N, CA, C and O atoms as a Tinker XYZ file with bonds, in Angstrom:
   224  protein
     1  N     20.893000  -28.631000    9.387000    73     2
     2  CA    20.446000  -27.627000    7.962000    64     1     3
     3  C     18.903000  -27.452000    8.155000    63     2     4     5
     4  O     18.600000  -26.291000    8.432000    81     3
     5  N     18.323000  -27.936000    8.111000    73     3     6
     6  CA    16.971000  -27.549000    8.035000    64     5     7
     7  C     16.331000  -26.422000    8.917000    63     6     8     9
     8  O     15.292000  -25.826000    8.634000    81     7
     9  N     17.010000  -26.242000    9.889000    73     7    10
    10  CA    16.573000  -25.288000   11.107000    64     9    11
    11  C     17.467000  -23.834000   10.375000    63    10    12    13
    12  O     16.856000  -22.789000   10.154000    81    11
    13  N     18.811000  -23.970000   10.098000    73    11    14
    14  CA    19.501000  -22.933000    9.208000    64    13    15
    15  C     18.602000  -22.651000    8.228000    63    14    16    17
    16  O     18.218000  -21.492000    8.385000    81    15
    17  N     18.084000  -23.171000    7.283000    73    15    18
    18  CA    17.249000  -22.645000    6.040000    64    17    19
    19  C     16.203000  -21.962000    6.601000    63    18    20    21
    20  O     16.040000  -20.828000    6.151000    81    19
    21  N     15.150000  -22.471000    7.792000    73    19    22
    22  CA    14.148000  -21.635000    8.389000    64    21    23
    23  C     14.609000  -20.673000    8.892000    63    22    24    25
    24  O     13.756000  -19.791000    8.984000    81    23
    25  N     15.796000  -20.322000    9.369000    73    23    26
    26  CA    16.166000  -19.002000   10.057000    64    25    27
    27  C     16.322000  -17.990000    8.978000    63    26    28    29
    28  O     15.496000  -17.086000    8.859000    81    27
    29  N     17.392000  -18.110000    8.153000    73    27    30
    30  CA    17.603000  -17.734000    6.483000    64    29    31
    31  C     15.992000  -17.844000    5.870000    63    30    32    33
    32  O     16.021000  -17.846000    4.639000    81    31
    33  N     15.144000  -17.899000    6.208000    73    31    34
    34  CA    13.644000  -17.434000    5.300000    64    33    35
    35  C     13.329000  -16.596000    6.181000    63    34    36    37
    36  O     12.985000  -15.508000    5.718000    81    35
    37  N     13.315000  -16.700000    7.423000    73    35    38
    38  CA    12.876000  -16.111000    8.412000    64    37    39
    39  C     13.009000  -14.645000    8.283000    63    38    40    41
    40  O     12.148000  -13.774000    8.164000    81    39
    41  N     14.944000  -14.557000    8.366000    73    39    42
    42  CA    15.146000  -13.206000    8.293000    64    41    43
    43  C     15.017000  -12.583000    7.151000    63    42    44    45
    44  O     14.984000  -11.354000    7.222000    81    43
    45  N     14.892000  -13.301000    5.621000    73    43    46
    46  CA    14.670000  -12.829000    4.485000    64    45    47
    47  C     13.269000  -12.081000    4.381000    63    46    48    49
    48  O     13.185000  -11.010000    3.780000    81    47
    49  N     11.991000  -12.783000    5.089000    73    47    50
    50  CA    10.470000  -12.421000    5.237000    64    49    51
    51  C     10.786000  -11.066000    6.227000    63    50    52    53
    52  O     10.203000   -9.992000    6.072000    81    51
    53  N     11.618000  -11.269000    7.069000    73    51    54
    54  CA    11.335000   -9.969000    7.795000    64    53    55
    55  C     11.754000   -8.913000    7.309000    63    54    56    57
    56  O     11.096000   -7.878000    7.421000    81    55
    57  N     13.067000   -8.958000    6.595000    73    55    58
    58  CA    13.303000   -7.854000    5.612000    64    57    59
    59  C     12.858000   -7.243000    4.567000    63    58    60    61
    60  O     13.134000   -6.111000    4.171000    81    59
    61  N     11.969000   -8.231000    4.006000    73    59    62
    62  CA    11.172000   -7.546000    2.938000    64    61    63
    63  C      9.788000   -7.082000    3.700000    63    62    64    65
    64  O      9.105000   -6.210000    3.163000    81    63
    65  N      9.371000   -7.664000    4.955000    73    63    66
    66  CA     7.857000   -7.022000    5.573000    64    65    67
    67  C      8.434000   -5.607000    6.357000    63    66    68    69
    68  O      7.487000   -5.071000    6.934000    81    67
    69  N      9.336000   -5.072000    6.489000    73    67    70
    70  CA    10.335000   -3.785000    7.084000    64    69    71
    71  C      9.380000   -2.777000    5.611000    63    70    72    73
    72  O      9.525000   -2.956000    4.401000    81    71
    73  N      8.548000   -1.863000    6.241000    73    71    74
    74  CA     8.328000   -0.584000    5.589000    64    73    75
    75  C      9.332000    0.006000    5.685000    63    74    76    77
    76  O     10.063000    0.024000    6.676000    81    75
    77  N      9.580000    0.870000    4.103000    73    75    78
    78  CA    10.435000    1.724000    4.075000    64    77    79
    79  C     10.028000    3.017000    4.607000    63    78    80    81
    80  O      8.897000    3.408000    4.319000    81    79
    81  N     10.932000    3.894000    5.494000    73    79    82
    82  CA     9.849000    5.225000    5.635000    64    81    83
    83  C      9.899000    6.017000    5.011000    63    82    84    85
    84  O      9.060000    6.912000    5.110000    81    83
    85  N     10.712000    6.059000    4.249000    73    83    86
    86  CA    10.657000    7.178000    3.116000    64    85    87
    87  C      9.041000    7.058000    2.105000    63    86    88    89
    88  O      8.119000    7.864000    1.980000    81    87
    89  N      9.221000    5.935000    1.631000    73    87    90
    90  CA     7.920000    5.315000    0.648000    64    89    91
    91  C      6.904000    5.604000    1.529000    63    90    92    93
    92  O      5.996000    6.150000    0.902000    81    91
    93  N      6.566000    5.454000    3.024000    73    91    94
    94  CA     5.524000    5.639000    3.478000    64    93    95
    95  C      5.475000    6.938000    3.984000    63    94    96    97
    96  O      4.314000    7.348000    3.967000    81    95
    97  N      6.111000    7.589000    4.339000    73    95    98
    98  CA     6.166000    8.992000    4.231000    64    97    99
    99  C      5.411000    9.697000    3.075000    63    98   100   101
   100  O      4.615000   10.624000    3.225000    81    99
   101  N      5.856000    9.001000    1.635000    73    99   102
   102  CA     5.192000    9.777000    0.576000    64   101   103
   103  C      3.493000    9.361000    0.439000    63   102   104   105
   104  O      2.645000   10.152000    0.027000    81   103
   105  N      3.223000    7.999000    0.863000    73   103   106
   106  CA     2.074000    7.788000    0.790000    64   105   107
   107  C      1.424000    8.435000    1.340000    63   106   108   109
   108  O      0.439000    8.985000    0.846000    81   107
   109  N      1.939000    8.592000    2.966000    73   107   110
   110  CA     0.916000    9.198000    3.874000    64   109   111
   111  C      0.623000   10.675000    3.167000    63   110   112   113
   112  O     -0.545000   11.038000    3.035000    81   111
   113  N      1.686000   11.488000    2.733000    73   111   114
   114  CA     1.291000   12.527000    2.014000    64   113   115
   115  C      0.363000   12.501000    1.115000    63   114   116   117
   116  O     -0.455000   13.415000    1.007000    81   115
   117  N      0.375000   11.341000    0.279000    73   115   118
   118  CA    -0.594000   11.424000   -0.817000    64   117   119
   119  C     -1.894000   11.309000   -0.438000    63   118   120   121
   120  O     -2.699000   12.083000   -0.957000    81   119
   121  N     -2.345000   10.361000    0.503000    73   119   122
   122  CA    -3.145000    9.950000    1.283000    64   121   123
   123  C     -4.243000   11.172000    1.834000    63   122   124   125
   124  O     -5.448000   11.370000    1.680000    81   123
   125  N     -3.452000   11.666000    2.349000    73   123   126
   126  CA    -3.972000   13.133000    2.990000    64   125   127
   127  C     -4.333000   14.070000    1.939000    63   126   128   129
   128  O     -5.423000   14.599000    2.157000    81   127
   129  N     -3.669000   14.504000    0.692000    73   127   130
   130  CA    -3.681000   15.599000   -0.137000    64   129   131
   131  C     -5.301000   14.747000   -0.848000    63   130   132   133
   132  O     -6.255000   15.498000   -1.053000    81   131
   133  N     -5.440000   13.462000   -1.115000    73   131   134
   134  CA    -6.569000   12.985000   -1.998000    64   133   135
   135  C     -7.811000   13.397000   -0.774000    63   134   136   137
   136  O     -8.678000   14.266000   -0.876000    81   135
   137  N     -7.603000   12.627000    0.173000    73   135   138
   138  CA    -8.672000   12.717000    1.434000    64   137   139
   139  C     -9.107000   14.390000    1.481000    63   138   140   141
   140  O    -10.317000   14.594000    1.390000    81   139
   141  N     -8.368000   15.396000    1.592000    73   139   142
   142  CA    -8.590000   16.735000    1.392000    64   141   143
   143  C     -9.415000   17.144000    0.194000    63   142   144   145
   144  O    -10.444000   17.815000    0.275000    81   143
   145  N     -8.880000   16.683000   -0.929000    73   143   146
   146  CA    -9.276000   16.952000   -2.322000    64   145   147
   147  C    -10.739000   16.443000   -2.156000    63   146   148   149
   148  O    -11.669000   17.181000   -2.481000    81   147
   149  N    -10.934000   15.350000   -1.717000    73   147   150
   150  CA   -12.300000   14.824000   -1.653000    64   149   151
   151  C    -13.286000   15.489000   -0.956000    63   150   152   153
   152  O    -14.444000   15.595000   -1.360000    81   151
   153  N    -12.795000   16.015000    0.248000    73   151   154
   154  CA   -13.574000   16.489000    1.378000    64   153   155
   155  C    -13.821000   18.094000    0.703000    63   154   156   157
   156  O    -14.762000   18.719000    1.193000    81   155
   157  N    -13.210000   18.611000   -0.128000    73   155   158
   158  CA   -13.110000   19.913000   -0.863000    64   157   159
   159  C    -14.108000   19.736000   -2.114000    63   158   160   161
   160  O    -14.503000   20.751000   -2.688000    81   159
   161  N    -14.514000   18.484000   -2.536000    73   159   162
   162  CA   -15.500000   18.402000   -3.711000    64   161   163
   163  C    -14.495000   18.368000   -4.549000    63   162   164   165
   164  O    -14.987000   18.536000   -5.665000    81   163
   165  N    -13.296000   18.238000   -4.638000    73   163   166
   166  CA   -12.542000   18.572000   -6.081000    64   165   167
   167  C    -12.303000   17.106000   -6.782000    63   166   168   169
   168  O    -11.945000   17.088000   -7.960000    81   167
   169  N    -12.485000   15.963000   -6.115000    73   167   170
   170  CA   -12.407000   14.828000   -6.584000    64   169   171
   171  C    -13.739000   14.007000   -5.747000    63   170   172   173
   172  O    -14.082000   14.078000   -4.567000    81   171
   173  N    -14.374000   13.119000   -7.035000    73   171   174
   174  CA   -15.395000   12.220000   -6.198000    64   173   175
   175  C    -14.916000   10.914000   -6.186000    63   174   176   177
   176  O    -13.839000   10.638000   -6.714000    81   175
   177  N    -15.754000    9.915000   -5.521000    73   175   178
   178  CA   -15.286000    8.548000   -5.750000    64   177   179
   179  C    -16.122000    7.609000   -6.567000    63   178   180   181
   180  O    -17.317000    7.795000   -6.797000    81   179
   181  N    -15.393000    6.550000   -7.005000    73   179   182
   182  CA   -16.280000    5.551000   -8.007000    64   181   183
   183  C    -16.239000    4.476000   -7.626000    63   182   184   185
   184  O    -15.200000    4.042000   -7.127000    81   183
   185  N    -17.460000    3.648000   -7.755000    73   183   186
   186  CA   -17.603000    2.587000   -6.941000    64   185   187
   187  C    -17.134000    1.210000   -7.611000    63   186   188   189
   188  O    -17.113000    0.966000   -8.818000    81   187
   189  N    -16.783000    0.412000   -6.618000    73   187   190
   190  CA   -15.829000   -0.809000   -7.231000    64   189   191
   191  C    -16.618000   -1.866000   -8.133000    63   190   192   193
   192  O    -16.103000   -2.883000   -8.598000    81   191
   193  N    -17.800000   -1.515000   -8.290000    73   191   194
   194  CA   -18.870000   -2.426000   -9.537000    64   193   195
   195  C    -18.446000   -1.556000  -10.570000    63   194   196   197
   196  O    -18.104000   -2.262000  -11.519000    81   195
   197  N    -18.306000   -0.344000  -10.836000    73   195   198
   198  CA   -18.250000    0.467000  -11.668000    64   197   199
   199  C    -16.373000    0.243000  -12.475000    63   198   200   201
   200  O    -16.207000    0.176000  -13.693000    81   199
   201  N    -15.558000    0.190000  -11.754000    73   199   202
   202  CA   -14.412000   -0.217000  -11.917000    64   201   203
   203  C    -14.295000   -1.529000  -12.629000    63   202   204   205
   204  O    -13.741000   -1.752000  -13.706000    81   203
   205  N    -15.002000   -2.462000  -11.724000    73   203   206
   206  CA   -14.832000   -3.906000  -12.425000    64   205   207
   207  C    -15.221000   -4.283000  -13.646000    63   206   208   209
   208  O    -14.741000   -5.153000  -14.373000    81   207
   209  N    -16.324000   -3.410000  -13.856000    73   207   210
   210  CA   -16.946000   -3.472000  -15.488000    64   209   211
   211  C    -15.925000   -2.567000  -16.480000    63   210   212   213
   212  O    -15.952000   -2.837000  -17.681000    81   211
   213  N    -15.083000   -1.570000  -16.038000    73   211   214
   214  CA   -14.869000   -0.878000  -16.955000    64   213   215
   215  C    -13.603000   -2.155000  -17.547000    63   214   216   217
   216  O    -13.546000   -2.447000  -18.741000    81   215
   217  N    -12.701000   -2.775000  -16.540000    73   215   218
   218  CA   -11.609000   -3.440000  -16.912000    64   217   219
   219  C    -11.871000   -5.463000  -16.825000    63   218   220   221
   220  O    -11.085000   -6.375000  -16.568000    81   219
   221  N    -13.131000   -5.443000  -17.129000    73   219   222
   222  CA   -13.707000   -6.936000  -17.318000    64   221   223
   223  C    -12.756000   -7.386000  -18.576000    63   222   224
   224  O    -12.868000   -8.511000  -19.063000    81   223
């Protein structure tokens, strides 16, 4: 019984860890758009510290 539970848990975790190709494609497109906007000077970066201060 414990081995069966372990196998079931491994199968469930493997299924959860499998990326969705459609979601990955959407994120890839978004990252490319943001990177291009940054390179073109249309957007700027924000420091980690300023974000942490804002949401304290």
